[in-house]
py3Dmol code that shows the C-alpha trace and the ligand (Angstrom):
import py3Dmol

protein = """\
ATOM      1  CA  MET A   1     126.361 137.344  90.640  1.00  0.00           C
ATOM      2  CA  GLN A   2     123.217 135.470  89.726  1.00  0.00           C
ATOM      3  CA  LYS A   3     122.102 132.729  92.083  1.00  0.00           C
ATOM      4  CA  ILE A   4     122.656 129.208  90.841  1.00  0.00           C
ATOM      5  CA  HIS A   5     119.631 126.970  91.278  1.00  0.00           C
ATOM      6  CA  ALA A   6     119.746 123.210  90.849  1.00  0.00           C
ATOM      7  CA  ALA A   7     117.290 122.351  88.108  1.00  0.00           C
ATOM      8  CA  ILE A   8     115.949 118.973  87.097  1.00  0.00           C
ATOM      9  CA  THR A   9     116.858 118.736  83.402  1.00  0.00           C
ATOM     10  CA  ALA A  10     115.988 115.084  82.661  1.00  0.00           C
ATOM     11  CA  VAL A  11     113.968 112.266  84.193  1.00  0.00           C
ATOM     12  CA  GLY A  12     114.144 108.483  83.845  1.00  0.00           C
ATOM     13  CA  GLY A  13     111.976 105.724  85.241  1.00  0.00           C
ATOM     14  CA  TYR A  14     111.732 101.963  85.391  1.00  0.00           C
ATOM     15  CA  VAL A  15     109.243  99.432  86.699  1.00  0.00           C
ATOM     16  CA  PRO A  16     109.713  95.663  86.373  1.00  0.00           C
ATOM     17  CA  ASP A  17     107.453  93.689  84.023  1.00  0.00           C
ATOM     18  CA  TYR A  18     105.726  91.415  86.513  1.00  0.00           C
ATOM     19  CA  VAL A  19     102.297  92.758  87.523  1.00  0.00           C
ATOM     20  CA  MET A  20     100.925  91.518  90.848  1.00  0.00           C
ATOM     21  CA  THR A  21      97.211  92.295  90.922  1.00  0.00           C
ATOM     22  CA  ASN A  22      94.934  92.536  93.944  1.00  0.00           C
ATOM     23  CA  LYS A  23      93.304  89.371  92.615  1.00  0.00           C
ATOM     24  CA  GLU A  24      96.625  87.531  92.910  1.00  0.00           C
ATOM     25  CA  LEU A  25      97.016  88.801  96.478  1.00  0.00           C
ATOM     26  CA  GLU A  26      93.559  87.369  97.252  1.00  0.00           C
ATOM     27  CA  THR A  27      95.104  83.934  96.636  1.00  0.00           C
ATOM     28  CA  ILE A  28      98.050  84.635  98.977  1.00  0.00           C
ATOM     29  CA  VAL A  29      96.528  86.402 102.028  1.00  0.00           C
ATOM     30  CA  ASP A  30      93.072  86.956 103.490  1.00  0.00           C
ATOM     31  CA  THR A  31      92.166  90.107 101.577  1.00  0.00           C
ATOM     32  CA  THR A  32      89.942  91.353  98.780  1.00  0.00           C
ATOM     33  CA  ASP A  33      90.391  93.565  95.761  1.00  0.00           C
ATOM     34  CA  GLU A  34      87.536  95.675  97.135  1.00  0.00           C
ATOM     35  CA  TRP A  35      89.240  96.263 100.527  1.00  0.00           C
ATOM     36  CA  ILE A  36      92.588  97.163  98.982  1.00  0.00           C
ATOM     37  CA  THR A  37      91.043  99.489  96.401  1.00  0.00           C
ATOM     38  CA  THR A  38      88.806 101.386  98.808  1.00  0.00           C
ATOM     39  CA  ARG A  39      91.298 101.620 101.710  1.00  0.00           C
ATOM     40  CA  THR A  40      94.433 102.447  99.652  1.00  0.00           C
ATOM     41  CA  GLY A  41      93.592 103.161  95.991  1.00  0.00           C
ATOM     42  CA  ILE A  42      95.935 100.393  94.792  1.00  0.00           C
ATOM     43  CA  LYS A  43      94.862  97.956  92.051  1.00  0.00           C
ATOM     44  CA  GLU A  44      98.197  96.379  91.157  1.00  0.00           C
ATOM     45  CA  ARG A  45     101.927  96.702  91.778  1.00  0.00           C
ATOM     46  CA  ARG A  46     105.114  95.597  89.993  1.00  0.00           C
ATOM     47  CA  ILE A  47     107.450  92.945  91.381  1.00  0.00           C
ATOM     48  CA  LEU A  48     111.084  92.429  90.407  1.00  0.00           C
ATOM     49  CA  LYS A  49     111.583  88.728  89.729  1.00  0.00           C
ATOM     50  CA  GLY A  50     114.828  86.892  89.120  1.00  0.00           C
ATOM     51  CA  GLU A  51     117.682  85.524  91.173  1.00  0.00           C
ATOM     52  CA  GLY A  52     120.336  88.056  92.130  1.00  0.00           C
ATOM     53  CA  LYS A  53     118.340  91.126  91.075  1.00  0.00           C
ATOM     54  CA  GLY A  54     118.279  94.106  93.423  1.00  0.00           C
ATOM     55  CA  SER A  55     117.435  97.776  93.688  1.00  0.00           C
ATOM     56  CA  SER A  56     120.515  98.657  91.617  1.00  0.00           C
ATOM     57  CA  ASP A  57     119.029  96.804  88.630  1.00  0.00           C
ATOM     58  CA  LEU A  58     115.874  98.903  88.827  1.00  0.00           C
ATOM     59  CA  ALA A  59     118.068 102.014  89.012  1.00  0.00           C
ATOM     60  CA  VAL A  60     120.062 100.971  85.946  1.00  0.00           C
ATOM     61  CA  GLY A  61     116.767 100.589  84.051  1.00  0.00           C
ATOM     62  CA  ALA A  62     115.834 104.148  85.028  1.00  0.00           C
ATOM     63  CA  LEU A  63     119.268 105.501  84.039  1.00  0.00           C
ATOM     64  CA  GLU A  64     119.078 103.788  80.647  1.00  0.00           C
ATOM     65  CA  ASP A  65     115.751 105.534  80.112  1.00  0.00           C
ATOM     66  CA  LEU A  66     117.176 108.946  81.114  1.00  0.00           C
ATOM     67  CA  PHE A  67     120.231 108.614  78.871  1.00  0.00           C
ATOM     68  CA  ARG A  68     118.051 107.433  75.947  1.00  0.00           C
ATOM     69  CA  LYS A  69     116.182 110.719  76.177  1.00  0.00           C
ATOM     70  CA  ARG A  70     119.386 112.795  76.362  1.00  0.00           C
ATOM     71  CA  PRO A  71     121.628 111.205  73.685  1.00  0.00           C
ATOM     72  CA  GLU A  72     124.254 113.982  73.923  1.00  0.00           C
ATOM     73  CA  LEU A  73     124.826 113.257  77.621  1.00  0.00           C
ATOM     74  CA  LYS A  74     128.088 111.441  78.302  1.00  0.00           C
ATOM     75  CA  LYS A  75     128.387 108.952  81.141  1.00  0.00           C
ATOM     76  CA  GLU A  76     131.835 110.304  82.016  1.00  0.00           C
ATOM     77  CA  ASP A  77     130.415 113.793  82.612  1.00  0.00           C
ATOM     78  CA  ILE A  78     128.368 112.743  85.663  1.00  0.00           C
ATOM     79  CA  ASP A  79     130.042 114.034  88.838  1.00  0.00           C
ATOM     80  CA  LEU A  80     127.938 112.416  91.544  1.00  0.00           C
ATOM     81  CA  LEU A  81     125.142 109.859  91.978  1.00  0.00           C
ATOM     82  CA  ILE A  82     123.077 109.837  95.157  1.00  0.00           C
ATOM     83  CA  CYS A  83     120.798 106.860  95.687  1.00  0.00           C
ATOM     84  CA  ALA A  84     117.817 107.100  98.024  1.00  0.00           C
ATOM     85  CA  THR A  85     116.769 103.594  99.000  1.00  0.00           C
ATOM     86  CA  THR A  86     115.412 101.618 101.935  1.00  0.00           C
ATOM     87  CA  THR A  87     116.217  98.318 100.264  1.00  0.00           C
ATOM     88  CA  PRO A  88     119.916  98.628  99.408  1.00  0.00           C
ATOM     89  CA  ASP A  89     121.550  95.811  97.467  1.00  0.00           C
ATOM     90  CA  PHE A  90     123.769  95.173 100.505  1.00  0.00           C
ATOM     91  CA  GLN A  91     124.217  96.515 104.024  1.00  0.00           C
ATOM     92  CA  PHE A  92     127.408  97.902 102.521  1.00  0.00           C
ATOM     93  CA  PRO A  93     128.794  99.090 100.124  1.00  0.00           C
ATOM     94  CA  ALA A  94     126.331 101.762  99.102  1.00  0.00           C
ATOM     95  CA  THR A  95     123.928 100.885  96.303  1.00  0.00           C
ATOM     96  CA  ALA A  96     125.031 104.115  94.582  1.00  0.00           C
ATOM     97  CA  ASN A  97     128.449 102.527  94.114  1.00  0.00           C
ATOM     98  CA  VAL A  98     126.929  99.391  92.607  1.00  0.00           C
ATOM     99  CA  ILE A  99     124.861 101.527  90.244  1.00  0.00           C
ATOM    100  CA  THR A 100     127.778 103.684  89.069  1.00  0.00           C
ATOM    101  CA  ASP A 101     129.763 100.518  88.387  1.00  0.00           C
ATOM    102  CA  LYS A 102     126.970  98.646  86.591  1.00  0.00           C
ATOM    103  CA  PHE A 103     126.049 101.674  84.475  1.00  0.00           C
ATOM    104  CA  GLY A 104     129.588 102.846  83.807  1.00  0.00           C
ATOM    105  CA  LEU A 105     129.516 106.288  85.442  1.00  0.00           C
ATOM    106  CA  VAL A 106     133.290 106.155  85.640  1.00  0.00           C
ATOM    107  CA  ASN A 107     133.906 109.646  87.067  1.00  0.00           C
ATOM    108  CA  ALA A 108     131.025 109.816  89.531  1.00  0.00           C
ATOM    109  CA  PHE A 109     131.369 109.398  93.252  1.00  0.00           C
ATOM    110  CA  GLY A 110     128.317 107.997  94.988  1.00  0.00           C
ATOM    111  CA  TYR A 111     126.599 107.364  98.270  1.00  0.00           C
ATOM    112  CA  ASP A 112     123.187 106.405  99.638  1.00  0.00           C
ATOM    113  CA  VAL A 113     120.613 108.367 101.571  1.00  0.00           C
ATOM    114  CA  ASN A 114     118.150 106.570 103.818  1.00  0.00           C
ATOM    115  CA  ALA A 115     115.123 108.545 104.913  1.00  0.00           C
ATOM    116  CA  ALA A 116     112.561 105.823 104.150  1.00  0.00           C
ATOM    117  CA  CYS A 117     109.685 107.133 102.003  1.00  0.00           C
ATOM    118  CA  SER A 118     111.011 110.725 102.141  1.00  0.00           C
ATOM    119  CA  GLY A 119     114.411 109.578 100.915  1.00  0.00           C
ATOM    120  CA  PHE A 120     114.118 110.876  97.374  1.00  0.00           C
ATOM    121  CA  LEU A 121     113.124 114.329  98.617  1.00  0.00           C
ATOM    122  CA  PHE A 122     116.012 114.422 101.083  1.00  0.00           C
ATOM    123  CA  ALA A 123     118.469 113.152  98.441  1.00  0.00           C
ATOM    124  CA  LEU A 124     117.195 115.672  95.901  1.00  0.00           C
ATOM    125  CA  ASN A 125     117.895 118.501  98.326  1.00  0.00           C
ATOM    126  CA  THR A 126     121.298 117.048  99.184  1.00  0.00           C
ATOM    127  CA  GLY A 127     122.210 116.795  95.510  1.00  0.00           C
ATOM    128  CA  ALA A 128     121.004 120.353  94.927  1.00  0.00           C
ATOM    129  CA  GLN A 129     123.565 121.724  97.384  1.00  0.00           C
ATOM    130  CA  PHE A 130     126.448 120.375  95.268  1.00  0.00           C
ATOM    131  CA  ILE A 131     125.082 122.258  92.250  1.00  0.00           C
ATOM    132  CA  GLU A 132     124.181 125.468  94.086  1.00  0.00           C
ATOM    133  CA  THR A 133     127.737 125.908  95.365  1.00  0.00           C
ATOM    134  CA  GLY A 134     128.919 125.917  91.764  1.00  0.00           C
ATOM    135  CA  ARG A 135     131.309 123.076  92.432  1.00  0.00           C
ATOM    136  CA  TYR A 136     129.568 120.334  90.441  1.00  0.00           C
ATOM    137  CA  LYS A 137     127.681 120.465  87.152  1.00  0.00           C
ATOM    138  CA  LYS A 138     125.923 117.131  86.773  1.00  0.00           C
ATOM    139  CA  VAL A 139     124.395 115.254  89.696  1.00  0.00           C
ATOM    140  CA  ILE A 140     122.048 112.287  89.366  1.00  0.00           C
ATOM    141  CA  VAL A 141     119.572 111.547  92.143  1.00  0.00           C
ATOM    142  CA  VAL A 142     117.986 108.086  92.167  1.00  0.00           C
ATOM    143  CA  GLY A 143     114.969 106.970  94.211  1.00  0.00           C
ATOM    144  CA  VAL A 144     114.492 103.228  94.078  1.00  0.00           C
ATOM    145  CA  ASP A 145     113.203 100.294  96.071  1.00  0.00           C
ATOM    146  CA  LYS A 146     112.697  96.586  95.748  1.00  0.00           C
ATOM    147  CA  MET A 147     110.127  96.528  98.547  1.00  0.00           C
ATOM    148  CA  SER A 148     109.174  92.930  97.756  1.00  0.00           C
ATOM    149  CA  SER A 149     112.525  91.933  99.304  1.00  0.00           C
ATOM    150  CA  ILE A 150     111.365  93.037 102.784  1.00  0.00           C
ATOM    151  CA  LEU A 151     107.670  92.129 102.652  1.00  0.00           C
ATOM    152  CA  ASN A 152     106.045  89.392 104.670  1.00  0.00           C
ATOM    153  CA  TYR A 153     103.539  87.848 102.278  1.00  0.00           C
ATOM    154  CA  GLU A 154     101.686  86.385 105.273  1.00  0.00           C
ATOM    155  CA  ASP A 155     100.941  89.878 106.662  1.00  0.00           C
ATOM    156  CA  ARG A 156      97.950  91.318 104.839  1.00  0.00           C
ATOM    157  CA  THR A 157      98.349  94.724 106.478  1.00  0.00           C
ATOM    158  CA  THR A 158     101.678  95.442 104.765  1.00  0.00           C
ATOM    159  CA  CYS A 159     102.220  93.167 101.751  1.00  0.00           C
ATOM    160  CA  ILE A 160      99.298  94.655  99.820  1.00  0.00           C
ATOM    161  CA  ILE A 161     100.667  98.187  99.971  1.00  0.00           C
ATOM    162  CA  PHE A 162     104.125  98.099  98.445  1.00  0.00           C
ATOM    163  CA  GLY A 163     105.663  97.505  95.030  1.00  0.00           C
ATOM    164  CA  ASP A 164     109.029  97.648  93.251  1.00  0.00           C
ATOM    165  CA  GLY A 165     110.339 100.384  90.969  1.00  0.00           C
ATOM    166  CA  GLY A 166     112.280 103.585  90.782  1.00  0.00           C
ATOM    167  CA  GLY A 167     113.346 106.632  88.899  1.00  0.00           C
ATOM    168  CA  CYS A 168     116.101 109.186  88.589  1.00  0.00           C
ATOM    169  CA  VAL A 169     116.618 112.846  87.779  1.00  0.00           C
ATOM    170  CA  LEU A 170     119.559 114.820  86.457  1.00  0.00           C
ATOM    171  CA  LEU A 171     120.375 118.071  88.279  1.00  0.00           C
ATOM    172  CA  GLU A 172     122.214 120.839  86.439  1.00  0.00           C
ATOM    173  CA  PRO A 173     122.905 124.515  87.240  1.00  0.00           C
ATOM    174  CA  ASN A 174     120.320 127.101  86.222  1.00  0.00           C
ATOM    175  CA  THR A 175     120.683 130.884  86.426  1.00  0.00           C
ATOM    176  CA  GLU A 176     117.172 131.781  85.187  1.00  0.00           C
ATOM    177  CA  ASP A 177     115.553 131.296  88.599  1.00  0.00           C
ATOM    178  CA  LEU A 178     114.288 127.864  87.569  1.00  0.00           C
ATOM    179  CA  GLY A 179     114.816 124.667  89.544  1.00  0.00           C
ATOM    180  CA  ILE A 180     114.624 123.852  93.229  1.00  0.00           C
ATOM    181  CA  ILE A 181     113.505 127.035  94.961  1.00  0.00           C
ATOM    182  CA  ASP A 182     112.646 126.107  98.536  1.00  0.00           C
ATOM    183  CA  SER A 183     112.177 123.147 100.876  1.00  0.00           C
ATOM    184  CA  VAL A 184     110.826 122.258 104.282  1.00  0.00           C
ATOM    185  CA  LEU A 185     112.405 119.020 105.530  1.00  0.00           C
ATOM    186  CA  LYS A 186     111.541 117.402 108.854  1.00  0.00           C
ATOM    187  CA  SER A 187     112.243 114.325 110.912  1.00  0.00           C
ATOM    188  CA  ASP A 188     111.186 112.975 114.273  1.00  0.00           C
ATOM    189  CA  GLY A 189     112.943 109.826 115.430  1.00  0.00           C
ATOM    190  CA  ALA A 190     110.284 109.171 118.052  1.00  0.00           C
ATOM    191  CA  GLY A 191     108.155 107.918 115.181  1.00  0.00           C
ATOM    192  CA  ARG A 192     110.498 104.993 114.534  1.00  0.00           C
ATOM    193  CA  ALA A 193     108.440 102.761 116.836  1.00  0.00           C
ATOM    194  CA  HIS A 194     105.542 102.747 114.380  1.00  0.00           C
ATOM    195  CA  LEU A 195     107.294 101.895 111.126  1.00  0.00           C
ATOM    196  CA  HIS A 196     110.559  99.979 110.941  1.00  0.00           C
ATOM    197  CA  GLN A 197     112.369  96.740 110.249  1.00  0.00           C
ATOM    198  CA  LYS A 198     113.101  95.000 113.538  1.00  0.00           C
ATOM    199  CA  ALA A 199     116.242  93.016 112.762  1.00  0.00           C
ATOM    200  CA  GLY A 200     119.237  93.023 110.474  1.00  0.00           C
ATOM    201  CA  GLY A 201     120.866  96.178 111.790  1.00  0.00           C
ATOM    202  CA  SER A 202     123.552  96.598 114.456  1.00  0.00           C
ATOM    203  CA  VAL A 203     120.998  96.619 117.305  1.00  0.00           C
ATOM    204  CA  LYS A 204     119.653  93.209 116.346  1.00  0.00           C
ATOM    205  CA  PRO A 205     121.863  91.409 113.842  1.00  0.00           C
ATOM    206  CA  ALA A 206     120.424  88.519 111.871  1.00  0.00           C
ATOM    207  CA  THR A 207     120.163  85.206 113.702  1.00  0.00           C
ATOM    208  CA  VAL A 208     118.202  82.031 113.080  1.00  0.00           C
ATOM    209  CA  GLU A 209     115.636  83.363 115.596  1.00  0.00           C
ATOM    210  CA  THR A 210     115.200  86.738 113.881  1.00  0.00           C
ATOM    211  CA  VAL A 211     114.591  84.948 110.609  1.00  0.00           C
ATOM    212  CA  MET A 212     112.160  82.439 112.183  1.00  0.00           C
ATOM    213  CA  ASN A 213     110.330  85.339 113.901  1.00  0.00           C
ATOM    214  CA  ARG A 214     110.017  87.175 110.579  1.00  0.00           C
ATOM    215  CA  GLU A 215     111.782  90.245 111.909  1.00  0.00           C
ATOM    216  CA  HIS A 216     113.450  91.175 108.618  1.00  0.00           C
ATOM    217  CA  PHE A 217     110.252  92.508 107.111  1.00  0.00           C
ATOM    218  CA  VAL A 218     108.403  95.838 107.161  1.00  0.00           C
ATOM    219  CA  TYR A 219     106.642  96.371 110.487  1.00  0.00           C
ATOM    220  CA  GLN A 220     103.985  99.076 110.362  1.00  0.00           C
ATOM    221  CA  GLU A 221     101.250 100.278 112.716  1.00  0.00           C
ATOM    222  CA  GLY A 222      99.110 101.460 109.835  1.00  0.00           C
ATOM    223  CA  GLN A 223      96.548 103.636 111.597  1.00  0.00           C
ATOM    224  CA  THR A 224      99.131 105.569 113.625  1.00  0.00           C
ATOM    225  CA  VAL A 225     101.323 106.178 110.585  1.00  0.00           C
ATOM    226  CA  PHE A 226      98.238 107.213 108.631  1.00  0.00           C
ATOM    227  CA  LYS A 227      97.333 109.903 111.177  1.00  0.00           C
ATOM    228  CA  PHE A 228     100.859 111.377 111.256  1.00  0.00           C
ATOM    229  CA  ALA A 229     101.133 111.225 107.464  1.00  0.00           C
ATOM    230  CA  VAL A 230      97.852 113.056 106.865  1.00  0.00           C
ATOM    231  CA  LYS A 231      98.710 115.863 109.257  1.00  0.00           C
ATOM    232  CA  ASN A 232     102.410 116.327 108.536  1.00  0.00           C
ATOM    233  CA  MET A 233     102.367 116.041 104.753  1.00  0.00           C
ATOM    234  CA  ALA A 234      99.546 118.578 104.531  1.00  0.00           C
ATOM    235  CA  ASP A 235     101.255 120.897 107.054  1.00  0.00           C
ATOM    236  CA  VAL A 236     104.538 121.149 105.142  1.00  0.00           C
ATOM    237  CA  ALA A 237     102.767 121.496 101.801  1.00  0.00           C
ATOM    238  CA  ALA A 238     100.730 124.390 103.210  1.00  0.00           C
ATOM    239  CA  GLN A 239     103.864 125.930 104.742  1.00  0.00           C
ATOM    240  CA  ILE A 240     105.828 125.843 101.481  1.00  0.00           C
ATOM    241  CA  MET A 241     102.908 127.433  99.637  1.00  0.00           C
ATOM    242  CA  GLU A 242     102.493 130.199 102.165  1.00  0.00           C
ATOM    243  CA  ARG A 243     106.083 131.297 102.341  1.00  0.00           C
ATOM    244  CA  ASN A 244     106.520 131.286  98.548  1.00  0.00           C
ATOM    245  CA  GLY A 245     103.270 133.059  97.684  1.00  0.00           C
ATOM    246  CA  LEU A 246     101.873 129.937  96.032  1.00  0.00           C
ATOM    247  CA  THR A 247      98.122 129.540  95.603  1.00  0.00           C
ATOM    248  CA  SER A 248      95.818 126.859  94.267  1.00  0.00           C
ATOM    249  CA  ASP A 249      95.758 128.835  91.008  1.00  0.00           C
ATOM    250  CA  ASN A 250      99.487 129.247  90.419  1.00  0.00           C
ATOM    251  CA  VAL A 251     100.508 125.716  91.490  1.00  0.00           C
ATOM    252  CA  ALA A 252     100.471 123.515  88.387  1.00  0.00           C
ATOM    253  CA  TRP A 253     101.077 120.159  90.085  1.00  0.00           C
ATOM    254  CA  LEU A 254     101.301 118.425  93.431  1.00  0.00           C
ATOM    255  CA  VAL A 255     103.710 115.480  93.300  1.00  0.00           C
ATOM    256  CA  PRO A 256     102.811 113.511  96.421  1.00  0.00           C
ATOM    257  CA  HIS A 257     104.361 110.394  97.898  1.00  0.00           C
ATOM    258  CA  GLN A 258     102.091 107.504  96.928  1.00  0.00           C
ATOM    259  CA  ALA A 259     101.371 105.709 100.203  1.00  0.00           C
ATOM    260  CA  ASN A 260      97.610 105.886 100.300  1.00  0.00           C
ATOM    261  CA  LYS A 261      95.149 107.691  98.044  1.00  0.00           C
ATOM    262  CA  ARG A 262      93.332 109.017 101.138  1.00  0.00           C
ATOM    263  CA  ILE A 263      96.536 110.665 102.441  1.00  0.00           C
ATOM    264  CA  ILE A 264      97.102 112.245  99.019  1.00  0.00           C
ATOM    265  CA  ALA A 265      93.516 113.535  98.969  1.00  0.00           C
ATOM    266  CA  ALA A 266      93.947 115.126 102.409  1.00  0.00           C
ATOM    267  CA  THR A 267      97.093 116.949 101.238  1.00  0.00           C
ATOM    268  CA  SER A 268      95.606 118.206  97.978  1.00  0.00           C
ATOM    269  CA  GLU A 269      92.444 119.358  99.781  1.00  0.00           C
ATOM    270  CA  ARG A 270      94.530 121.358 102.265  1.00  0.00           C
ATOM    271  CA  MET A 271      96.327 122.972  99.293  1.00  0.00           C
ATOM    272  CA  GLY A 272      93.019 123.657  97.576  1.00  0.00           C
ATOM    273  CA  LEU A 273      94.061 121.693  94.493  1.00  0.00           C
ATOM    274  CA  PRO A 274      91.663 119.708  92.295  1.00  0.00           C
ATOM    275  CA  GLU A 275      92.526 116.069  91.518  1.00  0.00           C
ATOM    276  CA  SER A 276      93.431 117.141  87.970  1.00  0.00           C
ATOM    277  CA  LYS A 277      96.558 118.840  89.399  1.00  0.00           C
ATOM    278  CA  VAL A 278      97.680 115.831  91.433  1.00  0.00           C
ATOM    279  CA  MET A 279     100.126 113.263  90.044  1.00  0.00           C
ATOM    280  CA  LEU A 280      98.997 109.716  90.767  1.00  0.00           C
ATOM    281  CA  ASN A 281     100.455 106.307  90.015  1.00  0.00           C
ATOM    282  CA  ILE A 282      99.498 104.440  93.195  1.00  0.00           C
ATOM    283  CA  GLU A 283      96.745 102.546  91.375  1.00  0.00           C
ATOM    284  CA  ARG A 284      99.283 100.781  89.130  1.00  0.00           C
ATOM    285  CA  TYR A 285     102.478 100.710  91.205  1.00  0.00           C
ATOM    286  CA  GLY A 286     101.388 100.811  94.864  1.00  0.00           C
ATOM    287  CA  ASN A 287     103.846 102.389  97.292  1.00  0.00           C
ATOM    288  CA  THR A 288     107.294 102.129  95.731  1.00  0.00           C
ATOM    289  CA  THR A 289     108.807 104.017  98.744  1.00  0.00           C
ATOM    290  CA  ASN A 290     111.753 106.022  97.334  1.00  0.00           C
ATOM    291  CA  GLY A 291     110.462 105.388  93.833  1.00  0.00           C
ATOM    292  CA  THR A 292     107.118 107.179  94.050  1.00  0.00           C
ATOM    293  CA  LEU A 293     108.180 110.789  93.379  1.00  0.00           C
ATOM    294  CA  PRO A 294     110.598 110.203  90.483  1.00  0.00           C
ATOM    295  CA  LEU A 295     108.158 107.719  88.924  1.00  0.00           C
ATOM    296  CA  CYS A 296     105.443 110.400  89.060  1.00  0.00           C
ATOM    297  CA  LEU A 297     107.762 112.934  87.375  1.00  0.00           C
ATOM    298  CA  TRP A 298     108.681 110.291  84.803  1.00  0.00           C
ATOM    299  CA  GLU A 299     105.082 109.536  83.853  1.00  0.00           C
ATOM    300  CA  TYR A 300     103.888 113.161  83.862  1.00  0.00           C
ATOM    301  CA  GLU A 301     107.035 114.683  82.307  1.00  0.00           C
ATOM    302  CA  LYS A 302     105.299 115.486  78.993  1.00  0.00           C
ATOM    303  CA  GLN A 303     102.610 117.459  80.820  1.00  0.00           C
ATOM    304  CA  LEU A 304     105.159 119.683  82.585  1.00  0.00           C
ATOM    305  CA  HIS A 305     106.120 123.048  81.134  1.00  0.00           C
ATOM    306  CA  LYS A 306     108.984 125.452  81.674  1.00  0.00           C
ATOM    307  CA  GLY A 307     108.103 127.791  84.531  1.00  0.00           C
ATOM    308  CA  ASP A 308     105.431 125.516  86.080  1.00  0.00           C
ATOM    309  CA  ASN A 309     105.240 125.696  89.875  1.00  0.00           C
ATOM    310  CA  ILE A 310     105.261 122.203  91.288  1.00  0.00           C
ATOM    311  CA  VAL A 311     105.255 121.021  94.893  1.00  0.00           C
ATOM    312  CA  LEU A 312     106.702 117.659  95.911  1.00  0.00           C
ATOM    313  CA  ALA A 313     105.571 116.279  99.291  1.00  0.00           C
ATOM    314  CA  ALA A 314     106.435 113.101 101.153  1.00  0.00           C
ATOM    315  CA  PHE A 315     106.042 111.304 104.461  1.00  0.00           C
ATOM    316  CA  GLY A 316     107.763 108.150 105.635  1.00  0.00           C
ATOM    317  CA  GLY A 317     109.303 105.971 108.298  1.00  0.00           C
ATOM    318  CA  GLY A 318     111.549 107.607 110.826  1.00  0.00           C
ATOM    319  CA  PHE A 319     109.352 109.642 110.846  1.00  0.00           C
ATOM    320  CA  THR A 320     110.594 111.816 107.991  1.00  0.00           C
ATOM    321  CA  TRP A 321     108.611 114.261 105.918  1.00  0.00           C
ATOM    322  CA  GLY A 322     108.949 117.327 103.767  1.00  0.00           C
ATOM    323  CA  ALA A 323     107.902 119.458 100.824  1.00  0.00           C
ATOM    324  CA  THR A 324     109.936 120.996  98.010  1.00  0.00           C
ATOM    325  CA  TYR A 325     108.952 123.796  95.664  1.00  0.00           C
ATOM    326  CA  ILE A 326     110.337 123.513  92.125  1.00  0.00           C
ATOM    327  CA  LYS A 327     109.990 125.859  89.174  1.00  0.00           C
ATOM    328  CA  TRP A 328     110.128 123.379  86.322  1.00  0.00           C
ATOM    329  CA  ALA A 329     113.010 124.108  83.959  1.00  0.00           C
ATOM    330  CA  TYR A 330     112.129 122.614  80.559  1.00  0.00           C
ATOM    331  CA  ASP A 331     109.505 121.657  78.020  1.00  0.00           C
ATOM    332  CA  THR A 332     109.574 118.109  76.713  1.00  0.00           C
ATOM    333  CA  LYS A 333     109.747 117.888  72.944  1.00  0.00           C
TER     334      LYS A 333
END
"""
ligand_1 = """\
48
UT7
O 104.840 105.169 102.953
C 105.248 105.217 104.276
C 104.198 105.703 105.177
N 103.101 104.748 105.227
C 101.852 105.180 105.178
O 101.636 106.358 105.001
C 100.753 104.170 105.377
C 99.697 104.739 106.308
N 98.637 103.781 106.649
C 97.717 103.370 105.772
O 97.763 103.693 104.603
C 96.558 102.559 106.295
O 96.552 102.609 107.702
C 96.575 101.062 105.856
C 96.294 100.983 104.362
C 97.914 100.431 106.174
C 95.467 100.302 106.567
O 94.219 100.920 106.338
P 93.270 101.305 107.561
O 92.075 101.911 106.982
O 94.064 102.136 108.531
O 92.913 99.905 108.162
P 93.064 99.392 109.656
O 94.471 99.070 109.957
O 92.340 100.323 110.566
O 92.253 98.044 109.616
C 90.809 98.039 109.416
C 90.350 96.610 109.316
C 90.907 95.697 110.429
O 89.928 94.743 110.742
P 88.992 94.912 112.050
O 89.948 94.985 113.200
O 88.250 96.202 111.833
O 88.138 93.708 112.018
C 92.059 95.006 109.745
O 92.343 93.754 110.312
O 90.806 96.053 108.078
C 91.526 94.852 108.344
N 92.552 94.702 107.330
C 92.349 94.116 106.144
N 91.265 93.534 105.616
C 91.388 93.039 104.359
C 93.838 95.156 107.379
N 94.473 94.846 106.236
C 93.575 94.205 105.444
C 93.631 93.663 104.156
N 92.523 93.076 103.661
N 94.747 93.700 103.403
"""
view = py3Dmol.view(width=600, height=400)
view.addModel(protein, "pdb")
view.setStyle({"model": 0}, {"cartoon": {"style": "trace"}})
view.addModel(ligand_1, "xyz")
view.setStyle({"model": 1}, {"stick": {}})
view.zoomTo()
view.show()
């Protein structure tokens, strides 16, 4: 029997309208457009405005986009929706459940995956297992974050980095050896000290003090995270290339997590890839956490061809990191 691979067969993306430029940030914290651009590569990011709007609303935008492109797809045919997010709508229930309800995926079950910035990669591999067993035919994986909801706009070291947005992919069975071929996924909980949110969980529930002390925001020791990210993202990317016989010539694209342009450059250099083979959106969207990888696929979809070798790589809080090798399954008309 031929092996069933899980192939991405459609992509959707969504970013909110509001553009927060580096110039605007100059009026909020002690920073400059020049510092942000040279240290991170970011020029602007999108912010979701509006009372009562959460990550699920960004996800619904991405799903609407995906279904627009695949008019024959029926909402009732979706079996499962996995949502990778670090900024869920609520502590519970899962944002996946909110999304399936808002979008009308009446037959889909859903749950969330939290692996910080590597969440989409982890969720993609989780979703792939349901397809590879032959048990399910249509799985949607969402990567989405409303990072502005956990940013301290008095902390110039974190608020300049992140933005809001997200995307989604449809996974379907493929028996032509196209789709998700291999992955290296890693985590090391010792890294949690360097990138986390201090309060709001069961260890430190919300109190007046935790709010006053601004403990519900992203806490990051930037330099330490930077060092781990550079080494680990490049290591797993090199590993996935080596064990699959991939070279700088036969890899069509690197799809890297968009945390810092310098981290991306270190990974692509280690893989021997020129910048022309590296997907980038950090300049316009900043670090959208779980949103970066699907948003890259969304924007570059038309440049992808059936049979292309592409490598996705990510690093994030936890620490979590990984790389996935995909043989792209379709041409976009
Ligand atoms: O996506 C999840 C994983 N996250 C990452 O991968 C992020 C990894 N880290 C980074 O990308 C970088 O460490 C940052 C972008 C967060 C910071 O860049 P850096 O080059 O590591 O800067 P730094 O923390 O070493 O700070 C250098 C200087 C400091 O000033 P002094 O001590 O040299 O006087 C900072 O206070 O830059 C200062 N600084 C700023 N100056 C202007 C820090 N933030 C800013 C700012 N504007 N926004």
